[in-house]
py3Dmol code that shows the C-alpha trace and the ligand (Angstrom):
import py3Dmol

protein = """\
ATOM      1  CA  MET A   1      48.996  12.216  15.857  1.00  0.00           C
ATOM      2  CA  PHE A   2      52.402  11.453  14.449  1.00  0.00           C
ATOM      3  CA  ASP A   3      55.656  13.473  14.122  1.00  0.00           C
ATOM      4  CA  PRO A   4      55.883  14.958  10.656  1.00  0.00           C
ATOM      5  CA  ASP A   5      59.773  14.679  10.785  1.00  0.00           C
ATOM      6  CA  SER A   6      59.188  10.931  10.562  1.00  0.00           C
ATOM      7  CA  LEU A   7      58.013  11.484   6.864  1.00  0.00           C
ATOM      8  CA  PRO A   8      60.390  10.989   4.064  1.00  0.00           C
ATOM      9  CA  TYR A   9      62.904  13.860   3.360  1.00  0.00           C
ATOM     10  CA  TYR A  10      64.347  14.621   0.009  1.00  0.00           C
ATOM     11  CA  ASP A  11      67.584  16.392  -0.300  1.00  0.00           C
ATOM     12  CA  PRO A  12      67.010  19.166  -3.002  1.00  0.00           C
ATOM     13  CA  LEU A  13      70.682  18.836  -4.145  1.00  0.00           C
ATOM     14  CA  ILE A  14      70.019  15.264  -5.102  1.00  0.00           C
ATOM     15  CA  GLU A  15      66.488  15.162  -6.059  1.00  0.00           C
ATOM     16  CA  THR A  16      63.970  17.865  -7.051  1.00  0.00           C
ATOM     17  CA  LYS A  17      60.456  17.482  -5.559  1.00  0.00           C
ATOM     18  CA  ILE A  18      57.689  19.823  -6.522  1.00  0.00           C
ATOM     19  CA  ALA A  19      54.751  20.776  -4.582  1.00  0.00           C
ATOM     20  CA  VAL A  20      51.989  23.254  -5.408  1.00  0.00           C
ATOM     21  CA  ILE A  21      49.597  24.581  -2.741  1.00  0.00           C
ATOM     22  CA  THR A  22      46.594  26.828  -2.886  1.00  0.00           C
ATOM     23  CA  GLY A  23      46.203  29.145   0.167  1.00  0.00           C
ATOM     24  CA  GLY A  24      49.551  28.241   1.678  1.00  0.00           C
ATOM     25  CA  ASN A  25      49.947  31.484   3.357  1.00  0.00           C
ATOM     26  CA  SER A  26      47.627  31.126   6.199  1.00  0.00           C
ATOM     27  CA  GLY A  27      46.103  28.588   8.710  1.00  0.00           C
ATOM     28  CA  ILE A  28      46.637  24.879   7.845  1.00  0.00           C
ATOM     29  CA  GLY A  29      48.344  25.757   4.427  1.00  0.00           C
ATOM     30  CA  TYR A  30      51.026  27.766   6.273  1.00  0.00           C
ATOM     31  CA  TYR A  31      52.187  24.734   8.406  1.00  0.00           C
ATOM     32  CA  THR A  32      51.702  22.253   5.321  1.00  0.00           C
ATOM     33  CA  THR A  33      54.094  24.630   3.427  1.00  0.00           C
ATOM     34  CA  LEU A  34      56.513  24.810   6.333  1.00  0.00           C
ATOM     35  CA  HIS A  35      56.838  21.054   6.546  1.00  0.00           C
ATOM     36  CA  LEU A  36      56.983  20.453   2.691  1.00  0.00           C
ATOM     37  CA  TYR A  37      59.817  23.093   2.617  1.00  0.00           C
ATOM     38  CA  MET A  38      61.571  21.447   5.412  1.00  0.00           C
ATOM     39  CA  HIS A  39      61.363  18.082   3.705  1.00  0.00           C
ATOM     40  CA  GLY A  40      63.331  19.545   0.752  1.00  0.00           C
ATOM     41  CA  PHE A  41      60.349  20.402  -1.509  1.00  0.00           C
ATOM     42  CA  THR A  42      60.208  23.496  -3.918  1.00  0.00           C
ATOM     43  CA  VAL A  43      56.756  24.761  -2.968  1.00  0.00           C
ATOM     44  CA  TYR A  44      54.578  26.974  -5.329  1.00  0.00           C
ATOM     45  CA  ILE A  45      52.378  28.931  -2.804  1.00  0.00           C
ATOM     46  CA  CYS A  46      49.457  30.194  -4.908  1.00  0.00           C
ATOM     47  CA  GLY A  47      47.635  33.016  -3.294  1.00  0.00           C
ATOM     48  CA  ARG A  48      45.447  36.002  -4.049  1.00  0.00           C
ATOM     49  CA  ASN A  49      47.533  38.539  -1.939  1.00  0.00           C
ATOM     50  CA  SER A  50      51.155  38.912  -2.735  1.00  0.00           C
ATOM     51  CA  HIS A  51      51.920  40.891   0.378  1.00  0.00           C
ATOM     52  CA  LYS A  52      50.443  38.303   2.651  1.00  0.00           C
ATOM     53  CA  THR A  53      52.015  35.459   0.771  1.00  0.00           C
ATOM     54  CA  ASN A  54      55.557  36.963   0.672  1.00  0.00           C
ATOM     55  CA  THR A  55      55.275  37.819   4.262  1.00  0.00           C
ATOM     56  CA  ALA A  56      54.435  34.043   4.881  1.00  0.00           C
ATOM     57  CA  ILE A  57      57.321  33.018   2.653  1.00  0.00           C
ATOM     58  CA  SER A  58      59.791  35.065   4.892  1.00  0.00           C
ATOM     59  CA  ASP A  59      58.120  33.684   8.201  1.00  0.00           C
ATOM     60  CA  ILE A  60      58.210  30.109   7.006  1.00  0.00           C
ATOM     61  CA  THR A  61      61.980  30.455   5.926  1.00  0.00           C
ATOM     62  CA  LYS A  62      62.787  32.062   9.472  1.00  0.00           C
ATOM     63  CA  GLU A  63      60.698  29.251  11.195  1.00  0.00           C
ATOM     64  CA  ALA A  64      62.362  26.426   9.269  1.00  0.00           C
ATOM     65  CA  LYS A  65      65.950  27.606  10.179  1.00  0.00           C
ATOM     66  CA  ARG A  66      64.744  28.194  13.779  1.00  0.00           C
ATOM     67  CA  ARG A  67      63.610  24.686  14.026  1.00  0.00           C
ATOM     68  CA  LEU A  68      66.589  23.205  12.432  1.00  0.00           C
ATOM     69  CA  ILE A  69      68.792  25.073  14.982  1.00  0.00           C
ATOM     70  CA  ALA A  70      66.420  23.919  17.967  1.00  0.00           C
ATOM     71  CA  ASN A  71      66.875  20.312  16.620  1.00  0.00           C
ATOM     72  CA  GLY A  72      70.610  20.531  17.186  1.00  0.00           C
ATOM     73  CA  GLY A  73      71.603  22.276  14.118  1.00  0.00           C
ATOM     74  CA  VAL A  74      71.605  19.154  11.896  1.00  0.00           C
ATOM     75  CA  LEU A  75      72.714  20.051   8.395  1.00  0.00           C
ATOM     76  CA  GLN A  76      69.518  19.602   6.172  1.00  0.00           C
ATOM     77  CA  ASN A  77      69.176  21.425   2.875  1.00  0.00           C
ATOM     78  CA  LEU A  78      65.689  23.107   2.759  1.00  0.00           C
ATOM     79  CA  GLY A  79      63.647  23.302  -0.406  1.00  0.00           C
ATOM     80  CA  SER A  80      62.509  26.538  -1.804  1.00  0.00           C
ATOM     81  CA  LEU A  81      59.375  28.696  -1.870  1.00  0.00           C
ATOM     82  CA  LYS A  82      57.803  30.508  -4.789  1.00  0.00           C
ATOM     83  CA  TYR A  83      54.877  32.819  -5.041  1.00  0.00           C
ATOM     84  CA  ILE A  84      52.403  32.411  -7.769  1.00  0.00           C
ATOM     85  CA  HIS A  85      49.317  34.925  -7.928  1.00  0.00           C
ATOM     86  CA  LEU A  86      46.039  33.023  -8.028  1.00  0.00           C
ATOM     87  CA  ASP A  87      42.540  34.390  -7.203  1.00  0.00           C
ATOM     88  CA  LEU A  88      40.124  31.494  -7.118  1.00  0.00           C
ATOM     89  CA  THR A  89      37.131  33.827  -7.764  1.00  0.00           C
ATOM     90  CA  ALA A  90      38.402  34.446 -11.329  1.00  0.00           C
ATOM     91  CA  LEU A  91      38.889  31.515 -13.724  1.00  0.00           C
ATOM     92  CA  LYS A  92      41.210  33.403 -15.875  1.00  0.00           C
ATOM     93  CA  SER A  93      43.491  33.976 -13.007  1.00  0.00           C
ATOM     94  CA  VAL A  94      43.363  30.081 -12.213  1.00  0.00           C
ATOM     95  CA  GLU A  95      44.268  29.395 -15.669  1.00  0.00           C
ATOM     96  CA  ARG A  96      47.061  31.930 -15.629  1.00  0.00           C
ATOM     97  CA  ALA A  97      48.547  30.499 -12.507  1.00  0.00           C
ATOM     98  CA  ALA A  98      48.513  26.915 -13.996  1.00  0.00           C
ATOM     99  CA  SER A  99      50.137  27.939 -17.199  1.00  0.00           C
ATOM    100  CA  LYS A 100      52.929  29.885 -15.167  1.00  0.00           C
ATOM    101  CA  ILE A 101      53.724  26.784 -13.261  1.00  0.00           C
ATOM    102  CA  ALA A 102      53.492  24.493 -16.248  1.00  0.00           C
ATOM    103  CA  LYS A 103      56.037  26.720 -18.045  1.00  0.00           C
ATOM    104  CA  MET A 104      58.510  26.507 -15.113  1.00  0.00           C
ATOM    105  CA  GLU A 105      58.241  22.752 -14.222  1.00  0.00           C
ATOM    106  CA  LYS A 106      58.127  19.485 -16.034  1.00  0.00           C
ATOM    107  CA  LYS A 107      56.498  17.520 -13.347  1.00  0.00           C
ATOM    108  CA  ILE A 108      54.583  18.228 -10.140  1.00  0.00           C
ATOM    109  CA  ASP A 109      54.955  15.522  -7.303  1.00  0.00           C
ATOM    110  CA  VAL A 110      52.017  16.931  -4.994  1.00  0.00           C
ATOM    111  CA  LEU A 111      49.228  19.262  -5.650  1.00  0.00           C
ATOM    112  CA  ILE A 112      47.359  20.488  -2.519  1.00  0.00           C
ATOM    113  CA  ASN A 113      44.051  22.151  -3.200  1.00  0.00           C
ATOM    114  CA  ASN A 114      43.885  23.879   0.313  1.00  0.00           C
ATOM    115  CA  ALA A 115      42.296  27.201  -0.075  1.00  0.00           C
ATOM    116  CA  GLY A 116      38.838  27.839   1.005  1.00  0.00           C
ATOM    117  CA  ILE A 117      36.156  29.888   2.484  1.00  0.00           C
ATOM    118  CA  MET A 118      33.432  29.016   4.850  1.00  0.00           C
ATOM    119  CA  ALA A 119      29.793  30.112   5.509  1.00  0.00           C
ATOM    120  CA  VAL A 120      30.084  33.556   4.002  1.00  0.00           C
ATOM    121  CA  PRO A 121      27.268  35.590   2.786  1.00  0.00           C
ATOM    122  CA  PHE A 122      25.667  34.801  -0.531  1.00  0.00           C
ATOM    123  CA  GLU A 123      27.528  36.280  -3.505  1.00  0.00           C
ATOM    124  CA  MET A 124      27.997  35.377  -7.025  1.00  0.00           C
ATOM    125  CA  THR A 125      31.558  35.780  -8.723  1.00  0.00           C
ATOM    126  CA  ARG A 126      31.981  37.600 -11.977  1.00  0.00           C
ATOM    127  CA  ASP A 127      32.202  34.051 -13.622  1.00  0.00           C
ATOM    128  CA  GLY A 128      28.718  33.495 -12.423  1.00  0.00           C
ATOM    129  CA  PHE A 129      29.173  30.893  -9.679  1.00  0.00           C
ATOM    130  CA  GLU A 130      28.098  31.176  -6.017  1.00  0.00           C
ATOM    131  CA  ILE A 131      31.370  32.245  -4.341  1.00  0.00           C
ATOM    132  CA  GLN A 132      31.862  29.256  -1.992  1.00  0.00           C
ATOM    133  CA  MET A 133      31.219  26.960  -4.980  1.00  0.00           C
ATOM    134  CA  GLN A 134      33.857  28.552  -7.073  1.00  0.00           C
ATOM    135  CA  THR A 135      36.529  29.233  -4.429  1.00  0.00           C
ATOM    136  CA  ASN A 136      36.337  25.759  -2.769  1.00  0.00           C
ATOM    137  CA  TYR A 137      35.484  23.592  -5.823  1.00  0.00           C
ATOM    138  CA  VAL A 138      35.060  24.836  -9.414  1.00  0.00           C
ATOM    139  CA  SER A 139      38.315  26.672  -9.551  1.00  0.00           C
ATOM    140  CA  HIS A 140      40.281  23.913  -7.843  1.00  0.00           C
ATOM    141  CA  PHE A 141      38.578  21.547 -10.534  1.00  0.00           C
ATOM    142  CA  LEU A 142      39.969  23.803 -13.382  1.00  0.00           C
ATOM    143  CA  PHE A 143      43.289  24.149 -11.612  1.00  0.00           C
ATOM    144  CA  THR A 144      43.717  20.427 -11.078  1.00  0.00           C
ATOM    145  CA  MET A 145      42.711  19.660 -14.722  1.00  0.00           C
ATOM    146  CA  ARG A 146      45.375  22.033 -16.129  1.00  0.00           C
ATOM    147  CA  LEU A 147      48.135  20.620 -13.927  1.00  0.00           C
ATOM    148  CA  LEU A 148      47.196  16.950 -14.392  1.00  0.00           C
ATOM    149  CA  PRO A 149      49.615  16.336 -17.243  1.00  0.00           C
ATOM    150  CA  LEU A 150      52.534  17.368 -14.978  1.00  0.00           C
ATOM    151  CA  LEU A 151      51.082  15.222 -12.120  1.00  0.00           C
ATOM    152  CA  ARG A 152      50.988  12.116 -14.385  1.00  0.00           C
ATOM    153  CA  GLU A 153      54.556  12.615 -15.372  1.00  0.00           C
ATOM    154  CA  CYS A 154      55.529  11.343 -12.025  1.00  0.00           C
ATOM    155  CA  ASN A 155      52.529   9.345 -10.503  1.00  0.00           C
ATOM    156  CA  GLY A 156      51.992  12.545  -8.335  1.00  0.00           C
ATOM    157  CA  ARG A 157      49.435  13.146  -5.617  1.00  0.00           C
ATOM    158  CA  ILE A 158      46.511  15.305  -5.492  1.00  0.00           C
ATOM    159  CA  ILE A 159      45.258  16.213  -1.916  1.00  0.00           C
ATOM    160  CA  SER A 160      41.971  18.312  -1.770  1.00  0.00           C
ATOM    161  CA  LEU A 161      40.783  19.713   1.581  1.00  0.00           C
ATOM    162  CA  SER A 162      37.159  18.822   2.173  1.00  0.00           C
ATOM    163  CA  SER A 163      35.459  19.239   5.503  1.00  0.00           C
ATOM    164  CA  ILE A 164      33.246  17.336   8.041  1.00  0.00           C
ATOM    165  CA  GLY A 165      30.764  20.060   7.112  1.00  0.00           C
ATOM    166  CA  HIS A 166      30.136  18.134   3.854  1.00  0.00           C
ATOM    167  CA  HIS A 167      27.801  15.920   5.919  1.00  0.00           C
ATOM    168  CA  PHE A 168      25.166  18.784   5.979  1.00  0.00           C
ATOM    169  CA  GLU A 169      24.381  17.816   2.397  1.00  0.00           C
ATOM    170  CA  PHE A 170      21.970  15.104   3.665  1.00  0.00           C
ATOM    171  CA  SER A 171      20.605  14.206   0.160  1.00  0.00           C
ATOM    172  CA  TYR A 172      22.183  15.056  -3.198  1.00  0.00           C
ATOM    173  CA  TRP A 173      21.150  18.471  -4.252  1.00  0.00           C
ATOM    174  CA  LYS A 174      21.351  19.789  -7.925  1.00  0.00           C
ATOM    175  CA  MET A 175      24.585  21.595  -8.490  1.00  0.00           C
ATOM    176  CA  ASP A 176      22.831  24.776  -9.577  1.00  0.00           C
ATOM    177  CA  GLN A 177      20.759  24.826  -6.348  1.00  0.00           C
ATOM    178  CA  LEU A 178      22.070  28.248  -5.116  1.00  0.00           C
ATOM    179  CA  TRP A 179      20.394  28.110  -1.465  1.00  0.00           C
ATOM    180  CA  ASP A 180      20.085  31.959  -1.797  1.00  0.00           C
ATOM    181  CA  TYR A 181      17.533  32.055   1.066  1.00  0.00           C
ATOM    182  CA  LYS A 182      17.292  33.746   4.481  1.00  0.00           C
ATOM    183  CA  PRO A 183      18.460  33.350   7.108  1.00  0.00           C
ATOM    184  CA  ASN A 184      22.090  33.134   5.706  1.00  0.00           C
ATOM    185  CA  MET A 185      23.232  31.665   9.049  1.00  0.00           C
ATOM    186  CA  ILE A 186      21.544  28.431   8.093  1.00  0.00           C
ATOM    187  CA  PHE A 187      21.667  28.288   4.212  1.00  0.00           C
ATOM    188  CA  THR A 188      25.223  29.411   3.886  1.00  0.00           C
ATOM    189  CA  TRP A 189      26.034  26.024   5.630  1.00  0.00           C
ATOM    190  CA  PHE A 190      24.187  24.277   2.862  1.00  0.00           C
ATOM    191  CA  ARG A 191      26.233  26.055   0.248  1.00  0.00           C
ATOM    192  CA  TYR A 192      29.447  25.235   2.067  1.00  0.00           C
ATOM    193  CA  ALA A 193      28.382  21.590   2.349  1.00  0.00           C
ATOM    194  CA  MET A 194      27.685  21.278  -1.259  1.00  0.00           C
ATOM    195  CA  THR A 195      31.277  22.463  -2.237  1.00  0.00           C
ATOM    196  CA  LYS A 196      32.807  20.235   0.089  1.00  0.00           C
ATOM    197  CA  THR A 197      30.844  17.170  -0.917  1.00  0.00           C
ATOM    198  CA  ALA A 198      31.704  18.094  -4.520  1.00  0.00           C
ATOM    199  CA  VAL A 199      35.513  18.015  -3.494  1.00  0.00           C
ATOM    200  CA  ILE A 200      35.041  14.424  -2.486  1.00  0.00           C
ATOM    201  CA  GLN A 201      33.103  13.481  -5.586  1.00  0.00           C
ATOM    202  CA  PHE A 202      35.745  15.111  -7.668  1.00  0.00           C
ATOM    203  CA  THR A 203      38.441  13.185  -5.912  1.00  0.00           C
ATOM    204  CA  LYS A 204      36.686   9.918  -6.552  1.00  0.00           C
ATOM    205  CA  MET A 205      36.141  10.547 -10.110  1.00  0.00           C
ATOM    206  CA  LEU A 206      39.667  11.696 -10.475  1.00  0.00           C
ATOM    207  CA  ALA A 207      40.844   8.368  -9.060  1.00  0.00           C
ATOM    208  CA  ILE A 208      38.674   6.386 -11.467  1.00  0.00           C
ATOM    209  CA  LYS A 209      39.642   8.332 -14.566  1.00  0.00           C
ATOM    210  CA  TYR A 210      43.324   8.732 -13.843  1.00  0.00           C
ATOM    211  CA  PRO A 211      44.394   5.780 -11.779  1.00  0.00           C
ATOM    212  CA  ASP A 212      48.153   6.579 -12.254  1.00  0.00           C
ATOM    213  CA  VAL A 213      47.715   9.639  -9.881  1.00  0.00           C
ATOM    214  CA  ILE A 214      47.014   9.260  -6.253  1.00  0.00           C
ATOM    215  CA  CYS A 215      43.980  11.371  -5.447  1.00  0.00           C
ATOM    216  CA  VAL A 216      42.573  11.655  -1.812  1.00  0.00           C
ATOM    217  CA  SER A 217      40.387  14.313  -0.021  1.00  0.00           C
ATOM    218  CA  LEU A 218      40.337  15.005   3.870  1.00  0.00           C
ATOM    219  CA  HIS A 219      38.867  16.761   6.765  1.00  0.00           C
ATOM    220  CA  PRO A 220      41.931  18.341   8.586  1.00  0.00           C
ATOM    221  CA  GLY A 221      40.242  18.456  11.944  1.00  0.00           C
ATOM    222  CA  LEU A 222      38.416  21.326  13.788  1.00  0.00           C
ATOM    223  CA  VAL A 223      41.102  24.058  13.551  1.00  0.00           C
ATOM    224  CA  MET A 224      39.611  27.043  15.185  1.00  0.00           C
ATOM    225  CA  ASN A 225      42.526  29.512  15.112  1.00  0.00           C
ATOM    226  CA  THR A 226      42.759  29.895  11.452  1.00  0.00           C
ATOM    227  CA  ASN A 227      41.134  32.794   9.447  1.00  0.00           C
ATOM    228  CA  LEU A 228      38.457  30.515   8.242  1.00  0.00           C
ATOM    229  CA  PHE A 229      36.151  31.807  10.915  1.00  0.00           C
ATOM    230  CA  SER A 230      36.897  35.390  10.488  1.00  0.00           C
ATOM    231  CA  TYR A 231      33.619  36.451   8.753  1.00  0.00           C
ATOM    232  CA  TRP A 232      31.791  35.399  11.819  1.00  0.00           C
ATOM    233  CA  THR A 233      34.292  36.466  14.539  1.00  0.00           C
ATOM    234  CA  ARG A 234      34.424  39.995  12.940  1.00  0.00           C
ATOM    235  CA  LEU A 235      30.630  40.678  12.982  1.00  0.00           C
ATOM    236  CA  PRO A 236      29.856  43.812  15.141  1.00  0.00           C
ATOM    237  CA  ILE A 237      28.905  42.690  18.764  1.00  0.00           C
ATOM    238  CA  ILE A 238      27.745  39.101  18.099  1.00  0.00           C
ATOM    239  CA  GLY A 239      31.146  38.494  16.776  1.00  0.00           C
ATOM    240  CA  ILE A 240      32.474  38.244  20.238  1.00  0.00           C
ATOM    241  CA  PHE A 241      29.842  35.454  21.133  1.00  0.00           C
ATOM    242  CA  PHE A 242      30.979  33.577  17.874  1.00  0.00           C
ATOM    243  CA  TRP A 243      34.608  34.004  18.958  1.00  0.00           C
ATOM    244  CA  LEU A 244      33.884  32.580  22.321  1.00  0.00           C
ATOM    245  CA  PHE A 245      31.719  29.817  20.891  1.00  0.00           C
ATOM    246  CA  PHE A 246      34.419  28.804  18.584  1.00  0.00           C
ATOM    247  CA  GLN A 247      37.086  28.984  21.365  1.00  0.00           C
ATOM    248  CA  VAL A 248      35.055  26.596  23.446  1.00  0.00           C
ATOM    249  CA  ILE A 249      34.543  24.156  20.581  1.00  0.00           C
ATOM    250  CA  GLY A 250      38.307  24.327  20.023  1.00  0.00           C
ATOM    251  CA  TYR A 251      39.090  23.710  23.691  1.00  0.00           C
ATOM    252  CA  PHE A 252      37.120  20.399  23.608  1.00  0.00           C
ATOM    253  CA  PHE A 253      37.310  19.129  20.148  1.00  0.00           C
ATOM    254  CA  GLY A 254      39.895  21.264  18.453  1.00  0.00           C
ATOM    255  CA  VAL A 255      43.449  20.766  17.171  1.00  0.00           C
ATOM    256  CA  SER A 256      46.134  23.456  16.667  1.00  0.00           C
ATOM    257  CA  ASN A 257      46.863  24.911  13.106  1.00  0.00           C
ATOM    258  CA  GLU A 258      49.951  22.675  12.845  1.00  0.00           C
ATOM    259  CA  GLN A 259      47.981  19.557  13.848  1.00  0.00           C
ATOM    260  CA  GLY A 260      45.582  20.461  11.286  1.00  0.00           C
ATOM    261  CA  SER A 261      48.232  20.167   8.572  1.00  0.00           C
ATOM    262  CA  LEU A 262      49.082  16.596   9.604  1.00  0.00           C
ATOM    263  CA  ALA A 263      46.529  14.956   7.513  1.00  0.00           C
ATOM    264  CA  THR A 264      47.582  16.518   4.422  1.00  0.00           C
ATOM    265  CA  LEU A 265      51.214  15.922   5.164  1.00  0.00           C
ATOM    266  CA  LYS A 266      50.700  12.331   5.643  1.00  0.00           C
ATOM    267  CA  CYS A 267      48.792  11.952   2.262  1.00  0.00           C
ATOM    268  CA  ALA A 268      51.360  14.019   0.597  1.00  0.00           C
ATOM    269  CA  LEU A 269      54.530  12.336   1.811  1.00  0.00           C
ATOM    270  CA  SER A 270      53.952   9.074   3.485  1.00  0.00           C
ATOM    271  CA  ASP A 271      55.089   5.766   1.843  1.00  0.00           C
ATOM    272  CA  ASP A 272      52.212   4.017   3.421  1.00  0.00           C
ATOM    273  CA  ILE A 273      49.825   5.913   1.043  1.00  0.00           C
ATOM    274  CA  ASN A 274      49.503   3.965  -2.127  1.00  0.00           C
ATOM    275  CA  ILE A 275      47.304   4.023  -5.394  1.00  0.00           C
ATOM    276  CA  GLU A 276      46.106   0.358  -4.977  1.00  0.00           C
ATOM    277  CA  LYS A 277      44.817   0.810  -1.313  1.00  0.00           C
ATOM    278  CA  HIS A 278      44.043   4.601  -1.089  1.00  0.00           C
ATOM    279  CA  ASN A 279      43.070   6.097  -4.365  1.00  0.00           C
ATOM    280  CA  GLY A 280      39.895   8.154  -4.003  1.00  0.00           C
ATOM    281  CA  LYS A 281      39.680   7.563  -0.227  1.00  0.00           C
ATOM    282  CA  TYR A 282      38.721  10.123   2.456  1.00  0.00           C
ATOM    283  CA  PHE A 283      40.896  10.836   5.505  1.00  0.00           C
ATOM    284  CA  THR A 284      40.330  12.713   8.664  1.00  0.00           C
ATOM    285  CA  THR A 285      42.435  14.508  11.441  1.00  0.00           C
ATOM    286  CA  GLY A 286      46.089  13.326  11.739  1.00  0.00           C
ATOM    287  CA  GLY A 287      45.658  11.240   8.506  1.00  0.00           C
ATOM    288  CA  LEU A 288      43.467   8.429   9.575  1.00  0.00           C
ATOM    289  CA  GLU A 289      41.239   6.957   6.845  1.00  0.00           C
ATOM    290  CA  THR A 290      37.623   7.385   7.396  1.00  0.00           C
ATOM    291  CA  LYS A 291      34.187   7.196   5.625  1.00  0.00           C
ATOM    292  CA  SER A 292      32.695  10.174   3.820  1.00  0.00           C
ATOM    293  CA  SER A 293      28.862  10.766   3.988  1.00  0.00           C
ATOM    294  CA  TYR A 294      26.563   8.519   2.019  1.00  0.00           C
ATOM    295  CA  VAL A 295      25.854  11.303  -0.498  1.00  0.00           C
ATOM    296  CA  ALA A 296      29.489  12.064  -1.271  1.00  0.00           C
ATOM    297  CA  LYS A 297      30.078   8.180  -1.700  1.00  0.00           C
ATOM    298  CA  ASN A 298      27.603   7.720  -4.425  1.00  0.00           C
ATOM    299  CA  LEU A 299      29.378   7.345  -7.814  1.00  0.00           C
ATOM    300  CA  ASP A 300      26.320   8.139  -9.871  1.00  0.00           C
ATOM    301  CA  ASP A 301      25.999  11.469  -8.094  1.00  0.00           C
ATOM    302  CA  ALA A 302      29.820  12.096  -8.317  1.00  0.00           C
ATOM    303  CA  ALA A 303      29.517  11.464 -12.149  1.00  0.00           C
ATOM    304  CA  SER A 304      26.662  13.985 -12.344  1.00  0.00           C
ATOM    305  CA  THR A 305      28.659  16.458 -10.533  1.00  0.00           C
ATOM    306  CA  TRP A 306      31.681  15.980 -12.810  1.00  0.00           C
ATOM    307  CA  ILE A 307      29.502  16.388 -15.926  1.00  0.00           C
ATOM    308  CA  TRP A 308      27.889  19.626 -14.625  1.00  0.00           C
ATOM    309  CA  THR A 309      31.344  21.048 -13.812  1.00  0.00           C
ATOM    310  CA  VAL A 310      32.617  20.073 -17.335  1.00  0.00           C
ATOM    311  CA  HIS A 311      29.638  21.863 -18.917  1.00  0.00           C
ATOM    312  CA  GLU A 312      29.611  24.970 -16.795  1.00  0.00           C
ATOM    313  CA  LEU A 313      33.320  25.469 -17.436  1.00  0.00           C
ATOM    314  CA  LYS A 314      32.825  24.883 -21.216  1.00  0.00           C
ATOM    315  CA  ASN A 315      30.049  27.417 -21.223  1.00  0.00           C
ATOM    316  CA  ARG A 316      32.445  30.033 -19.986  1.00  0.00           C
ATOM    317  CA  GLY A 317      35.142  29.037 -22.444  1.00  0.00           C
ATOM    318  CA  PHE A 318      37.290  26.629 -20.385  1.00  0.00           C
ATOM    319  CA  ASP A 319      37.532  23.264 -21.935  1.00  0.00           C
ATOM    320  CA  VAL A 320      38.629  20.492 -19.568  1.00  0.00           C
TER     321      VAL A 320
END
"""
ligand_1 = """\
48
NAP
N 39.762 25.323 9.977
C 39.078 24.272 10.177
O 38.381 23.843 11.125
C 38.596 23.445 8.830
C 37.850 22.432 9.053
C 37.407 21.736 7.858
C 37.946 22.054 6.602
N 38.861 23.123 6.560
C 39.381 23.346 5.211
O 40.910 23.656 5.338
C 41.196 24.555 4.194
C 42.244 25.600 4.884
O 41.471 26.388 5.807
P 42.008 27.215 7.011
O 41.187 26.821 8.335
O 43.519 26.977 6.860
O 41.547 28.699 6.614
P 42.366 29.974 6.348
O 43.400 30.323 7.433
O 41.280 31.047 6.181
O 43.028 29.695 5.149
C 42.320 29.872 3.920
C 43.320 29.996 2.634
O 42.500 30.113 1.487
C 42.901 31.345 0.691
N 41.850 31.818 -0.141
C 40.532 32.145 0.202
N 40.004 32.735 -0.776
C 40.869 32.654 -1.845
C 40.802 33.065 -3.251
N 39.632 33.606 -3.775
N 41.922 32.965 -4.069
C 42.947 32.377 -3.462
N 43.098 31.983 -2.189
C 42.029 32.045 -1.416
C 43.179 32.398 1.930
O 43.790 33.441 1.350
P 43.899 34.841 2.178
O 44.911 34.732 3.277
O 44.430 35.863 1.094
O 42.489 35.054 2.578
C 43.915 31.377 2.736
O 45.360 31.355 2.444
C 39.969 25.064 3.686
O 39.656 24.506 2.569
C 38.794 24.826 4.677
O 37.660 24.626 4.048
C 39.274 23.764 7.766
"""
view = py3Dmol.view(width=600, height=400)
view.addModel(protein, "pdb")
view.setStyle({"model": 0}, {"cartoon": {"style": "trace"}})
view.addModel(ligand_1, "xyz")
view.setStyle({"model": 1}, {"stick": {}})
view.zoomTo()
view.show()
């Protein structure tokens, strides 16, 4: 692991740096936002709940000042934090959020597709996608494509959070495979794996199609104290066992929420990450480059996933 303070800082009075993050109010996204803010970025936090996001903005502001004072009160201009409403389960909301940002900014330096849900019960969204597929992948695809012109203005970076769980997709499954079978406890992981494989495939395709932007995907680490596991830990009675189970995993293999943000921060800020060497690559905990699954690496399958997504969005009135 490395110290995020060692990453480049941009004085907002001299240079404006813009970051957009989905789900920056909680878990890994919270610490990613905190550090970007401390590194001088204007951060657009895109979230579905205004109360939660505004509370996070106020907490992050306080925490950044507390850390500056604790570090000896070094004078350092902080960035700024702005809330944008975004519900990833509604494509219209995604489009609205992107156009609001596009009206306010001429360029985006970093886009972080961070928000996600994991292993929830089967549900279809009003747009007609399985809920994990839309939240984790399809809506981020649309969001990214809408913001791409702004990212291309400044050779920006696109960082998308995948997961080690993508390995559960052990052979390429057709994108309209819903896995709506029982028991949910097994098939929900197949649905999650498909979304996180699609995130890696999307990143690889973006890197090929738009080589002027740095596109990477990553697994942040096993970060057991975020809200990602709350569906399982809140189940009546057996929730306690799941909570204990997650705590044990966390004790032996886990990292803290803040350490979980390091891979994203390295990909977002480090001068060591560059287009020639890293475009389309997959990283893991702490920002180390690693290999994705055999399925996620296959470019023919990645192209099929891309074509499916473009068609599905077009069928719903969203041309990308
Ligand atoms: N934690 C891990 O061990 C782990 C491992 C591998 C990958 N990841 C990935 O890391 C990312 C961050 O997860 P986390 O662990 O930090 O979980 P988290 O604390 O639950 O954060 C998830 C964020 O996504 C937001 N979100 C969920 N559904 C949304 C929707 N429909 N519209 C807008 N925002 C939505 C949540 O907003 P609300 O607060 O409003 O719910 C929250 O801000 C996810 O993509 C996850 O798959 C995590």
